[in-house]
C-alpha positions in Angstrom: 127.8 78.7 120.7 131.0 80.3 122.1 133.9 81.5 119.9 136.1 78.8 121.4 133.9 76.2 119.8 134.6 77.5 116.3 137.6 75.4 115.7 138.4 75.2 112.0 139.6 72.2 110.2 142.7 70.9 111.9 144.4 70.2 108.6 144.0 73.8 107.5 146.0 76.7 108.9 144.4 79.3 111.2 146.2 82.2 109.5 145.9 84.4 112.6 148.8 86.5 111.2 149.1 88.0 107.8 150.1 85.4 105.2 153.8 85.4 104.3 154.8 86.8 101.0 156.1 84.7 98.2 155.4 81.0 97.4 154.4 80.3 101.1 151.4 82.5 100.6 149.9 79.9 98.3 148.9 77.8 101.4 146.5 80.5 102.7 142.9 79.3 102.9 140.1 81.8 102.9 137.8 82.4 105.8 134.7 80.8 104.2 136.6 77.5 103.9 138.4 77.6 107.2 135.2 78.2 109.2 132.9 75.9 107.3 130.4 74.1 109.6 131.7 70.6 110.6 128.6 69.3 112.5 124.8 69.7 112.3 124.9 71.9 115.4 127.1 74.4 113.6 124.8 74.6 110.6 123.5 78.1 111.3 120.0 79.1 110.1 119.1 75.6 108.9 118.0 74.0 112.2 115.0 72.3 110.5 117.3 70.5 108.0 119.8 69.5 110.8 116.9 68.2 113.0 115.4 66.1 110.1 118.7 64.6 109.0 119.8 63.8 112.6 116.4 62.1 113.3 116.7 60.0 110.1 120.2 58.8 111.1 119.1 58.0 114.7 116.0 56.1 113.4 117.9 54.3 110.7 115.6 55.8 108.0 118.2 57.4 105.7 117.0 57.7 102.2 119.0 56.9 99.1 118.7 60.3 97.4 118.5 63.8 98.8 118.0 67.2 97.2 119.3 70.3 98.9 117.9 73.5 97.4 118.3 77.2 98.3 120.1 80.4 97.6 123.9 80.6 97.4 126.0 80.4 100.5 123.3 79.1 102.9 125.0 75.8 103.7 123.9 73.2 101.1 127.3 71.7 100.3 128.3 72.0 103.9 125.2 70.0 105.0 126.0 67.4 102.3 129.5 66.9 103.7 128.2 66.7 107.2 125.7 64.0 106.2 128.5 62.1 104.4 130.6 62.2 107.6 127.7 61.2 109.7 127.1 58.1 107.6 130.8 57.1 107.1 132.3 58.1 110.4 134.2 55.3 112.2 132.0 56.0 115.3 128.8 55.9 113.2 126.4 56.1 111.6 125.9 58.9 114.0 124.3 62.4 113.9 127.5 63.8 115.6 130.5 62.8 113.6 133.8 62.8 115.5 135.7 64.9 113.0 138.9 63.2 114.3 139.0 59.9 112.4 140.8 59.7 109.0 137.5 59.4 107.1 135.9 62.5 108.7 139.1 64.6 108.1 139.4 63.5 104.4 135.7 64.3 103.8 136.1 67.7 105.3 139.1 68.3 103.1 137.2 67.0 100.0 139.7 64.2 99.3 137.9 61.1 100.4 137.9 58.3 97.7 134.4 57.2 98.7 132.7 60.6 98.8 132.8 62.0 95.2 131.9 65.7 94.8 130.9 66.4 91.2 130.4 69.8 89.6 127.2 69.5 87.6 128.1 72.6 85.5 131.2 71.0 84.0 130.1 67.4 84.1 126.7 67.8 82.6 126.7 65.5 79.6 125.4 62.0 79.2 128.9 60.5 78.9 129.7 61.6 82.5 126.5 60.1 83.8 127.1 56.8 82.0 130.5 56.7 83.6 128.8 57.3 87.0 126.4 54.4 86.3 129.2 52.1 85.7 131.0 53.1 88.9 128.1 52.9 91.3 128.3 49.1 91.3 131.9 49.2 92.7 131.7 48.9 96.4 133.4 51.6 98.6 137.0 51.0 99.4 137.0 51.6 103.1 133.7 53.3 104.2 130.2 52.1 104.6 128.7 54.0 101.7 129.8 55.5 98.4 128.3 59.0 98.4 127.9 61.1 95.3 127.5 64.9 95.9 126.5 66.6 92.7 126.6 70.4 93.0 124.5 72.6 90.7 122.6 69.5 89.5 120.2 71.6 87.5 122.9 72.2 84.9 122.7 68.5 83.7 121.3 68.0 80.3 117.9 66.4 79.7 119.7 63.3 78.3 121.9 63.1 81.4 118.9 63.3 83.7 117.1 60.5 81.7 120.2 58.3 82.0 120.3 58.8 85.7 116.6 57.9 86.4 116.9 54.2 86.8 120.1 54.3 88.9 118.6 57.0 91.1 115.4 55.1 91.7 117.0 51.7 92.5 120.7 52.3 93.4 122.9 49.7 95.1 122.5 49.5 98.9 126.0 51.0 99.4 125.3 54.2 97.3 123.8 57.5 98.4 123.1 60.5 96.2 123.0 64.2 97.5 122.1 66.8 95.0 122.6 70.5 95.6 121.1 73.3 93.5 120.1 76.9 93.5 117.3 76.4 90.9 115.1 73.5 91.8 112.5 74.6 89.2 114.9 73.5 86.4 115.1 69.9 87.6 112.7 67.4 85.9 109.8 66.2 88.0 110.9 62.7 87.4 114.1 63.4 89.4 112.4 65.4 92.1 109.9 62.6 92.8 112.8 60.2 93.5 114.5 62.5 96.1 113.8 63.8 99.6 113.8 67.5 99.2 115.1 70.0 101.8 114.7 73.7 101.2 117.5 75.9 102.8 116.2 79.3 103.9 118.1 82.5 103.8 120.0 83.1 107.1 118.8 85.9 109.3 121.0 89.0 109.8 121.2 88.4 113.5 122.7 84.9 113.0 125.1 86.2 110.4 126.3 89.0 112.7 126.9 86.5 115.6 128.9 84.2 113.3 131.0 87.1 112.0 131.7 88.3 115.5 133.0 84.9 116.4 135.2 84.7 113.3 136.6 88.2 114.0 137.4 87.2 117.6 139.1 84.0 116.4 141.1 86.0 113.9 142.4 88.3 116.6 140.9 91.6 115.4 138.0 93.8 116.6 135.0 95.2 114.7 132.4 97.8 115.3 128.9 96.3 115.7 127.7 98.7 113.0 130.3 97.3 110.6 129.2 93.8 111.1 125.6 94.9 110.7 126.4 96.4 107.3 128.2 93.2 106.2 125.2 91.1 107.2 122.7 93.4 105.3 124.8 93.4 102.2 125.1 89.5 102.3 121.3 89.3 101.9 120.9 86.0 103.8 124.1 84.4 102.4 126.7 83.3 105.0 129.4 82.8 102.4 128.9 86.2 100.9 129.3 87.8 104.4 132.4 85.9 105.1 133.9 86.8 101.7 133.2 90.5 102.5 134.8 90.0 105.9 137.8 88.4 104.2 138.2 91.5 102.0 138.2 93.7 105.0 140.7 91.5 106.9 143.1 91.8 103.9 143.5 95.6 104.7 145.6 94.5 107.7 143.8 96.8 110.2 143.3 95.6 113.7 139.9 97.2 113.9 137.1 97.0 111.3 135.1 100.3 111.2 131.8 101.1 109.6 133.5 103.7 107.5 135.8 101.0 106.1 132.8 99.0 105.1 131.1 101.9 103.4 134.3 102.7 101.5 134.7 99.1 100.3 131.0 98.7 99.3 130.6 102.2 97.7 127.7 103.0 100.0 126.7 106.1 101.9 126.8 106.4 105.7 123.7 106.5 107.7 124.0 110.2 108.5 124.4 111.1 104.8 121.5 108.9 103.9 119.2 110.3 106.6 120.1 113.8 105.6 119.2 113.1 101.9 115.9 111.6 102.9 115.1 114.6 105.1 115.7 116.9 102.1 113.3 114.8 100.1 110.7 114.8 102.8 111.0 118.7 103.1 110.4 119.0 99.3 113.8 120.6 98.7 115.0 119.3 95.3 118.0 121.6 95.2 119.2 120.6 98.6 118.6 116.9 97.8 120.8 117.2 94.6 123.5 118.9 96.7 123.4 116.0 99.2 123.5 113.6 96.4 126.5 115.3 94.9 128.3 115.3 98.2 127.7 111.6 98.6 129.2 110.9 95.1 132.2 113.1 96.1 132.8 110.7 99.0 133.1 107.7 96.6 129.5 106.5 96.8 128.3 104.7 93.7 125.1 105.9 92.0 123.4 102.5 91.9 124.3 101.7 95.5 122.9 105.0 96.8 119.6 104.4 94.9 119.4 100.9 96.4 120.0 102.3 99.8 117.2 104.9 99.3 114.9 102.1 98.3 115.8 100.1 101.4 115.4 103.1 103.6 111.9 103.9 102.3 111.0 100.2 102.7 111.8 100.5 106.4 109.8 103.8 106.4 106.8 101.8 105.0 107.2 99.0 107.6 107.4 101.5 110.4 104.4 103.5 109.3 102.2 100.4 109.0 103.0 99.4 112.6 105.8 96.8 112.3 108.3 96.4 115.1 112.0 97.0 115.0 112.7 93.3 114.3 111.5 93.6 110.7 113.8 96.5 109.8 116.2 95.3 107.2 118.2 98.3 106.0 118.3 100.5 109.1 119.3 99.9 112.7 116.6 99.5 115.4 117.8 102.7 117.1 116.6 104.7 114.1 113.0 103.6 114.4 111.9 106.8 116.1 113.3 109.1 113.4 111.8 106.7 110.8 108.4 107.2 112.4 108.8 111.0 112.2 109.7 111.0 108.6 107.0 108.5 107.8 104.3 110.7 109.4 105.5 113.7 107.5 105.4 111.9 104.1 102.4 109.6 104.5 102.0 106.0 103.4 100.7 106.7 99.9 103.6 109.1 99.2 106.1 106.5 100.4 104.7 103.9 98.1 104.9 106.3 95.2 108.5 107.0 96.1 109.4 103.3 96.2 107.9 102.9 92.7 110.0 105.7 91.4 113.2 104.3 92.9 112.4 100.8 91.7 111.8 102.1 88.1 115.0 104.1 88.3 117.0 101.0 89.4 115.7 99.1 86.4 116.8 101.9 84.0 120.2 102.3 85.6 121.2 98.8 84.4 120.9 99.8 80.8 122.0 103.4 80.7 125.3 105.2 80.8 123.7 108.4 82.2 123.3 106.9 85.7 123.7 110.2 87.6 121.2 112.1 85.4 118.6 109.3 85.9 119.1 109.3 89.7 118.8 113.1 89.9 115.6 113.0 87.8 114.2 110.5 90.4 115.2 112.8 93.3 113.6 115.8 91.7 110.4 113.8 91.0 110.3 112.6 94.6 110.9 116.1 96.0 108.0 117.5 93.9 105.5 114.7 94.8 102.3 116.0 96.2 100.9 114.8 99.5 99.0 111.8 98.2 97.5 111.0 101.5 95.8 114.4 101.6 94.6 113.9 98.1 92.9 110.6 99.1 91.3 112.4 102.1 90.1 115.2 99.8 88.5 112.7 97.4 86.8 110.9 100.3 85.5 114.3 101.6 84.2 115.2 98.1 82.4 111.9 97.8 80.9 112.2 101.3 79.9 115.8 100.6 78.4 115.0 97.2 76.3 112.2 98.6 75.2 114.4 101.6 74.4 117.3 99.3 72.4 115.0 97.0 70.4 113.7 100.0 69.7 117.2 101.4 69.0 118.9 98.1 65.4 119.3 97.0 64.0 117.7 94.0 64.8 119.6 90.8 62.0 121.8 89.4 60.4 120.9 86.1 60.9 124.5 85.0 64.7 124.1 84.9 66.2 124.8 81.5 67.9 121.8 79.9 71.4 122.6 78.6 70.4 122.3 74.9 67.3 124.6 75.2 69.0 127.5 76.9 69.0 130.5 74.6 72.2 132.3 73.5 70.9 135.5 75.2 71.4 133.9 78.7 75.0 132.7 78.1 76.6 135.5 80.1 74.2 135.2 83.0 74.7 131.4 83.1 78.5 131.9 83.1 78.2 134.3 85.9 76.2 131.8 87.9 78.8 129.0 87.2 81.7 131.2 88.4 80.1 131.8 91.8 81.2 129.8 94.8 78.6 127.8 96.9 78.6 130.5 99.5 77.6 133.1 96.9 74.5 131.3 95.7 72.2 133.3 97.9 69.0 134.8 96.4 69.3 138.5 95.6 66.0 140.1 94.9 67.7 143.0 93.0 68.9 140.7 90.3 66.7 140.4 87.2 65.4 136.8 87.0 66.2 134.8 83.8 63.4 134.8 81.4 62.2 131.2 81.5 59.8 129.8 78.9 56.4 128.8 79.9 56.1 125.7 82.0 54.1 123.8 79.4 56.1 125.0 76.4 57.8 122.3 74.4 60.0 122.5 71.3 58.3 122.1 68.0 57.8 118.5 66.9 56.2 116.6 64.0 55.2 113.8 66.3 52.0 112.3 65.0 52.0 114.3 61.7 52.0 112.3 58.5 55.0 112.1 56.2 55.0 114.2 53.1 57.3 115.0 50.2 58.4 118.2 52.0 59.3 116.5 55.3 60.7 113.2 54.2 64.3 114.3 53.9 64.2 116.1 57.3 62.8 112.9 58.9 65.6 110.9 57.3 68.3 113.1 58.6 66.9 113.3 62.1 66.5 109.5 62.3 70.2 109.1 61.2 71.3 111.7 63.8 69.9 109.5 66.6 72.2 106.6 65.5 75.9 106.4 65.8 77.1 103.2 64.1 78.0 101.8 60.7 74.3 101.5 59.7 73.8 105.3 60.0 77.1 106.0 58.2 76.1 103.7 55.3 72.5 105.1 55.1 73.9 108.6 55.0 75.4 107.8 51.5 71.9 107.8 50.0 71.7 110.2 47.0 68.0 110.8 47.4 65.0 110.0 49.6 61.4 110.4 48.5 57.9 109.3 49.3 56.4 106.4 47.3 53.2 106.0 49.2 51.5 106.5 52.6 54.2 106.5 55.2 56.4 104.7 52.8 59.8 106.1 51.6 62.5 104.9 49.3 66.3 105.6 49.7 68.3 105.5 46.5 72.1 104.7 46.5 74.7 104.9 43.8 76.4 101.8 45.1 74.9 98.4 45.3 76.9 97.5 48.4 75.3 100.3 50.4 71.8 99.3 49.5 72.5 95.6 50.2 74.0 96.5 53.6 70.9 98.5 54.7 68.6 95.7 53.5 70.0 93.2 56.0 67.2 92.3 58.4 68.9 93.6 61.5 70.0 96.9 59.9 66.6 97.4 58.3 64.8 96.9 61.6 67.1 99.5 63.2 66.5 102.1 60.5 62.8 101.5 60.5 62.6 102.0 64.3 64.6 105.3 64.1 62.5 106.6 61.2 59.2 105.7 62.9 60.3 107.5 66.1 61.4 110.6 64.1 58.1 110.7 62.2 55.9 109.9 65.1 54.2 107.1 63.1 55.1 103.7 61.7 57.2 104.1 58.6 58.2 101.6 55.9 61.5 102.0 54.0 62.8 100.4 50.9 66.1 100.8 49.1 67.1 101.1 45.4 70.2 101.6 43.3 70.7 104.2 40.6 70.3 102.7 37.1 73.5 102.1 35.3 75.6 102.3 38.5 75.9 98.6 39.0 79.4 97.5 39.5 80.9 95.9 36.4 81.4 92.2 36.6 85.0 91.1 36.9 86.6 90.1 33.7 87.5 86.4 33.6 91.1 85.8 34.0 93.0 84.2 31.2 93.8 80.6 31.9 97.4 80.1 33.1 99.3 76.9 32.7 100.1 75.1 36.0 103.9 75.2 35.3 103.7 78.9 34.5 101.7 79.6 37.7 104.2 77.6 39.8 107.1 79.5 38.3 105.5 82.8 39.1 104.8 81.8 42.7 108.2 80.3 43.2 109.8 83.7 42.3 107.8 85.5 45.1 110.1 86.9 47.8 108.1 85.3 50.7 108.2 81.9 49.0 111.9 82.1 48.4 112.5 83.1 52.0 110.4 80.2 53.3 112.3 77.8 51.1 115.6 79.1 52.6 114.4 78.9 56.2 112.8 75.4 56.0 115.0 73.9 53.2 111.8 73.3 51.2 110.8 73.6 47.5 107.5 74.5 45.8 105.6 71.4 44.6 102.0 72.6 44.1 100.0 75.8 43.8 96.3 75.8 44.7 93.8 78.5 44.1 91.3 79.5 46.9 88.5 77.8 44.9 90.4 74.5 44.8 91.2 74.5 48.5 87.5 75.1 49.5 86.3 72.1 47.6 
């Protein structure tokens, strides 16, 4: 589409010159309105929507309710106006409205009596929807259809949506509804099921740059390609945002828009400054990185904007390193792909991912802190001191491979090896000396005195198979508890005495009835019996007793309390008073646990 085809609304001034001062300046109309799309072919970035709506008009299959959803500034309201013109044009219904008849021009200006544009944020109540229901039965004054365009429809209340349901499902033949919203998830499903939904995608940077170039040419000024690229990136897929930024630059009155002007307006750093800062971080130079950061702030760059630029730069580093083409670079120009690849190879993918996490965390903290510069410098120092995480991963892989290979090549361990717990204290220094040696030093030296090893068949002393006796019962009890590490062993350790009461039969005495009862439980008793039998080397039976006179005294019966007195005491409790204040309640009955369980 050539720049000559971008003819703005004939009823609006072109404003090729600077607006006059004084009251006449009130007639100036901003760029975003003057260059609003007037036909489906001018709807940039939403070709799928334009094709579907044009096909529905050509096939005479126009629905009675449409829902346009998407981010801000992507053409939802413009598409709604174009659809309204296509349906009510004097030459229509047609997918190419003439934009010359009185109806088309009034719809473009937003002043047509049969196309009602309603702001859902300020007309969100049930009273406004009731008024709408009463007016839908009135036929249009001069057009074919009465069209309601409700912007930000998700702001309507639940009651307003409910009042709209019946009218939306079965409206009069002369009524069409077009809803526009940025948050379709807030619209009730009952409304969504009655509409044809069209999702408007974010506009690509290339399309935004082309449109801005056409507008700049129509305005009679020139712009550097890099400047338009910066505006398109900052717009983040919103055509209206890019046009608003361009409007701000045009207000400077310069005949040429430069990239430096865009950076000064946005508070961002130039590409050279940003690349230099990233290079300092890649070289692990924290002092130089902070110096570059300070120089950028001295040029008027905002802290948050610079951190966002760094995050975008490392995003493109990640995309380049994984093999993406230049078309997917969002924050750098395609000409920088070679330098991006060099920095990416120096850092490594894992390190880049760690850097992006640090920057993302810093951005989240900047929103709630007044010490923004300090937080940003902390992030830079952390990034500059990051280890090479890719080498760390390779080292771990090598260690795993080497460990598995060494395990496969190593001979079976000899049975004469000393277990860690049986090594005597006299060999501690020799063992430490062996541990300090590197693998290459582990050669056999005949001059060294060999460690004195115990005989191959030697085993530590054990009572396995020996009968219990009064002398060994306490030792067996302690060894059995040492092999357990749970509440059973902790409770059994509270025994005040352990003695034999028969052949392989022992009795543990406690001073607390609870401990004895706990150990007598079947599961706990079985665990203790198994541990004692293993320690003694023979089946053992155990029983439990409580020291006489140590029984816990029975609780004294509480004196009977009158119901009114008990209710008065409970009503004065702070929690009860607070509950009464919160729920506007009063205490009517107090029940004891025994009463509620009946």
